[in-house]
C-alpha positions as CSV (number, residue, x, y, z in Angstrom):
1,X,7.7,-4.0,35.4
2,X,4.4,-2.1,35.8
3,X,3.1,-0.8,32.5
4,X,1.8,2.8,32.2
5,X,0.3,4.7,29.2
6,X,2.3,7.9,30.2
7,X,5.7,8.3,31.7
8,X,7.4,11.5,32.8
9,X,11.2,12.2,32.5
10,X,12.4,14.8,35.1
11,X,15.9,15.4,36.2
12,X,15.2,15.1,40.0
13,X,12.1,12.9,40.5
14,X,12.4,13.2,44.3
15,X,11.3,16.8,44.1
16,X,7.9,18.5,44.1
17,X,4.9,16.1,43.9
18,X,6.8,13.5,41.8
19,X,7.5,11.1,44.7
20,X,3.7,10.3,44.7
21,X,4.1,9.1,41.1
22,X,7.3,7.2,41.4
23,X,6.0,4.4,39.1
24,X,5.8,6.8,36.1
25,X,8.5,9.4,36.8
26,X,12.1,8.7,35.9
27,X,15.4,10.5,35.9
28,X,17.1,11.0,32.5
29,X,20.4,9.4,33.7
30,X,21.2,6.2,35.5
31,X,24.4,7.9,36.7
32,X,25.0,10.8,39.1
33,X,25.5,14.1,37.3
34,X,28.9,14.4,39.0
35,X,31.9,12.2,38.6
36,X,33.9,10.5,35.9
37,X,31.0,8.6,34.3
38,X,29.1,11.8,33.8
39,X,32.1,13.5,32.3
40,X,32.6,10.5,30.0
41,X,28.9,10.8,28.9
42,X,29.4,14.5,28.1
43,X,32.4,13.8,26.0
44,X,30.5,11.1,24.2
45,X,27.7,13.6,23.6
46,X,30.1,16.2,22.2
47,X,31.5,13.6,19.9
48,X,28.0,12.4,19.0
49,X,28.9,8.8,19.7
50,X,25.9,6.5,19.2
51,X,26.3,4.4,22.3
52,X,25.8,7.3,24.9
53,X,22.2,6.1,25.5
54,X,23.7,3.4,27.8
55,X,24.0,6.2,30.4
56,X,20.3,7.0,30.2
57,X,17.9,6.0,33.0
58,X,15.4,3.3,33.4
59,X,12.8,5.3,31.5
60,X,14.3,3.5,28.4
61,X,12.7,0.2,29.3
62,X,9.3,1.8,30.0
63,X,9.0,3.5,26.6
64,X,8.6,0.1,24.9
65,X,5.0,0.0,26.1
66,X,4.2,3.7,26.8
67,X,1.8,5.6,24.6
68,X,3.3,9.0,25.5
69,X,6.4,10.4,27.2
70,X,6.4,13.8,28.7
71,X,9.9,15.1,28.9
72,X,10.4,18.1,31.2
73,X,12.8,20.8,30.1
74,X,14.8,19.9,33.2
75,X,15.3,16.3,32.0
76,X,15.7,16.6,28.3
77,X,18.7,14.9,26.7
78,X,19.8,15.6,23.1
79,X,18.2,13.3,20.6
80,X,16.1,11.7,23.2
81,X,13.0,12.0,21.0
82,X,14.7,10.2,18.2
83,X,15.6,7.3,20.5
84,X,12.0,7.1,21.6
85,X,10.7,7.1,18.1
86,X,13.1,4.3,17.1
87,X,12.2,2.0,20.0
88,X,8.4,2.7,20.0
89,X,7.2,4.5,16.8
90,X,3.7,4.7,18.2
91,X,4.8,6.6,21.3
92,X,4.2,10.3,21.3
93,X,7.0,12.4,22.9
94,X,6.2,15.8,24.3
95,X,8.6,18.4,25.6
96,X,7.1,20.3,28.6
97,X,8.7,23.6,29.6
98,X,8.3,23.8,33.4
99,X,10.2,27.0,33.5
100,X,10.0,30.1,31.3
101,X,11.9,30.0,28.0
102,X,15.3,31.7,28.3
103,X,18.6,31.6,26.4
104,X,19.7,28.5,28.2
105,X,16.7,26.3,27.5
106,X,15.6,27.9,24.2
107,X,17.9,25.5,22.3
108,X,15.2,22.8,22.9
109,X,12.9,24.8,20.6
110,X,15.0,23.9,17.6
111,X,13.8,20.3,17.6
């Protein structure tokens, strides 16, 4: 595993310029956002079950050594920052709004 000071979490790392930084850009999930596993994850999220992080992507292994994590609004998962803080208390987590704030994504501001 290649170590990096900064990692980025974006829902679709294959878009934009992100393929050029494939060693530091990760998808939030390790499952497709369609299908039964994703539905199971969403149910677990609604029930606030603690084990739902098993569905999260490989970014989880990289935060152990990262100094900062930049989470794009289009990649944020509820309570992601708490998970990061628990695994690596020295790691700084930033939420970056790629898009304008609107009623859909303004819920992230309550963090």
